[in-house]
C-alpha positions in Angstrom: -0.1 0.0 0.0 2.8 2.4 1.1 4.9 1.4 -2.3 1.6 2.4 -4.3 0.8 5.6 -2.7 4.8 6.6 -3.3 3.9 6.0 -7.0 0.9 8.4 -6.8 1.7 11.0 -4.1 4.2 13.3 -5.2 5.0 14.5 -2.0 6.0 10.8 -1.2 8.2 10.0 -4.1 11.4 11.8 -2.3 11.0 10.0 1.1 13.2 7.0 1.6 12.9 3.8 3.8 15.4 1.4 4.8 15.0 -2.5 4.1 12.2 -4.4 5.8 14.5 -7.3 7.1 12.1 -7.7 10.1 8.7 -9.4 10.3 5.5 -7.7 10.0 4.9 -5.8 13.0 0.9 -6.2 13.0 -1.4 -7.5 14.1 -0.5 -9.5 17.5 -2.1 -11.0 20.2 -1.6 -8.9 23.2 1.7 -9.8 25.1 2.7 -12.2 22.6 4.5 -12.8 19.4 1.5 -14.6 17.9 -0.2 -13.2 15.0 -4.0 -12.3 15.2 -6.2 -15.3 16.4 -9.2 -13.3 16.7 -12.1 -14.0 14.3 -11.0 -11.5 12.0 -7.5 -12.9 11.5 -5.8 -10.1 10.1 -3.0 -10.7 7.5 0.1 -9.8 9.0 1.5 -6.5 7.6 4.4 -4.1 7.9 2.3 -1.0 9.0 4.9 0.7 11.3 7.4 2.4 9.0 10.3 4.9 9.3 10.5 7.2 6.1 13.0 10.2 5.8 13.5 13.2 3.5 16.4 15.5 3.4 15.7 19.1 2.5 19.1 20.5 1.7 19.7 24.3 2.1 21.4 24.3 -1.2 18.6 22.5 -2.8 16.5 25.6 -1.8 19.0 28.1 -2.4 19.6 27.0 -6.2 15.6 27.1 -6.8 15.8 30.7 -5.6 18.7 31.4 -7.9 21.2 32.2 -4.9 23.9 30.1 -6.3 24.4 26.8 -8.6 23.1 23.9 -7.1 26.1 22.0 -5.2 26.8 19.0 -3.0 24.5 18.4 -0.5 25.2 20.3 3.0 23.3 17.8 5.0 23.5 14.0 4.4 21.4 11.0 6.3 22.7 7.4 6.6 20.4 4.7 8.1 22.4 2.7 10.6 19.7 0.3 11.4 16.2 -0.3 11.0 14.8 -2.9 13.5 11.5 -3.8 15.1 11.2 -4.8 18.9 9.3 -7.9 19.3 9.5 -8.0 23.1 6.9 -5.4 23.5 3.3 -6.6 24.2 1.0 -3.8 25.3 0.0 -3.0 21.9 -1.2 -5.0 18.9 1.7 -3.4 16.9 5.5 -3.9 17.5 7.3 -0.9 17.7 10.0 0.1 15.1 12.9 2.2 15.5 15.7 3.7 13.4 19.0 5.0 13.8 20.5 7.4 11.6 24.0 9.1 11.2 23.8 12.7 10.4 26.5 14.6 8.6 26.5 18.4 8.2 29.1 20.3 6.3 30.0 23.7 7.5 28.6 26.9 5.4 32.0 28.3 5.7 35.1 26.4 5.4 37.4 29.0 7.4 36.7 29.5 11.0 35.3 33.1 11.9 37.6 32.8 15.3 41.1 31.5 15.6 42.0 30.5 19.1 45.4 29.6 20.7 46.2 28.8 24.3 49.1 31.0 25.5 51.9 29.1 27.3 51.8 25.9 29.6 48.2 25.3 30.9 48.1 23.8 34.4 45.9 24.2 37.6 48.8 26.1 39.2 48.3 29.6 37.5 45.9 31.6 35.9 45.9 30.7 32.0 45.6 33.1 28.9 43.7 32.5 25.6 44.7 34.5 22.6 42.2 34.9 19.8 41.5 36.6 16.5 38.3 37.0 14.4 37.7 37.9 10.6 36.6 41.3 10.0 33.0 40.5 9.2 32.6 39.0 12.3 30.2 40.8 14.7 31.0 39.9 18.6 28.8 40.4 21.6 29.4 41.0 25.1 27.7 37.6 25.9 30.4 35.6 23.6 32.3 33.2 25.7 35.4 30.9 25.3 34.7 27.4 26.6 37.5 24.8 27.7 36.3 21.3 26.5 37.4 18.1 26.6 38.4 16.8 23.3 35.6 14.1 23.5 32.8 16.6 24.0 29.5 16.3 22.3 27.5 19.5 23.2 28.1 22.9 23.7 27.1 22.5 27.5 29.9 20.0 27.9 32.3 22.8 28.8 34.6 22.2 31.8 35.1 26.0 32.2 34.5 29.3 30.4 35.6 33.0 30.0 33.4 36.1 29.0 35.4 37.5 26.0 34.6 41.1 27.2 34.7 40.7 31.0 37.9 38.6 31.1 39.7 40.3 28.6 43.4 41.8 29.4 44.7 42.9 26.3 43.5 43.8 22.8 45.0 45.2 19.5 44.2 45.4 15.9 44.8 41.8 15.1 44.2 40.0 18.5 42.9 39.9 21.8 43.8 38.3 25.1 41.5 36.8 27.8 42.5 34.8 31.2 40.7 31.8 32.6 41.1 31.5 36.3 43.5 28.6 37.7 40.8 27.4 40.2 38.5 26.1 37.5 41.3 24.1 35.7 40.9 20.6 36.0 43.9 19.3 38.3 43.6 15.8 36.4 44.9 17.3 33.4 44.4 15.6 29.9 43.7 16.7 26.1 41.4 19.6 25.7 40.0 22.2 23.2 39.2 25.7 23.5 36.1 26.9 21.6 34.3 30.4 20.8 31.0 30.5 21.3 29.1 33.2 19.4 25.6 34.6 21.3 24.6 36.3 18.0 25.0 33.0 15.7 23.9 30.5 18.6 27.0 28.6 17.6 30.6 27.8 18.0 32.4 29.9 15.5 36.1 28.7 16.1 37.8 25.6 17.8 41.4 25.3 18.7 43.8 22.5 18.1 44.1 19.9 20.9 46.4 20.8 23.5 47.6 19.1 27.1 46.6 20.7 30.5 
């Protein structure tokens, strides 16, 4: 039925689905893996499905004439597509999909370049040197965070410094801010510095990994 609908309905044609490598997920007797034994004896069917479609920015922009169509900025890969037969509270078995999402940056060069100054340890306050491209507009609410190299979210910072409140030196080409020694982890390890832009609500610069 879904395949027939995809042939007829234009909006469904661009949706993708992974291979159905699991048994039909409907209709089961409750709390069992037995297909419908009621008087209706419904035919088993794959009624629970996951479809996806990626609407890329390059796709939209090219239609509006902003720039030629380029390689997609977003790609999605289906890692697995499975049913879960152990659930029995419904006559359907739930289906899940796990996806890998890759997003390419809209700019190839960072807006802010960051460097840790000198040796970093919890024994003394440390310095951060950074510079921004001329077109970058900073905010009083911008901050630079210290992250472990394995961080996964902007809120995973170990500590941070406000770019304005903690600034100690500035010239046309670069600025310096300090970070308090009391916040530096004594256990040490490999870390990164990340510049968070309040205006863009995203990280716009990441340093090379360094040791604390």
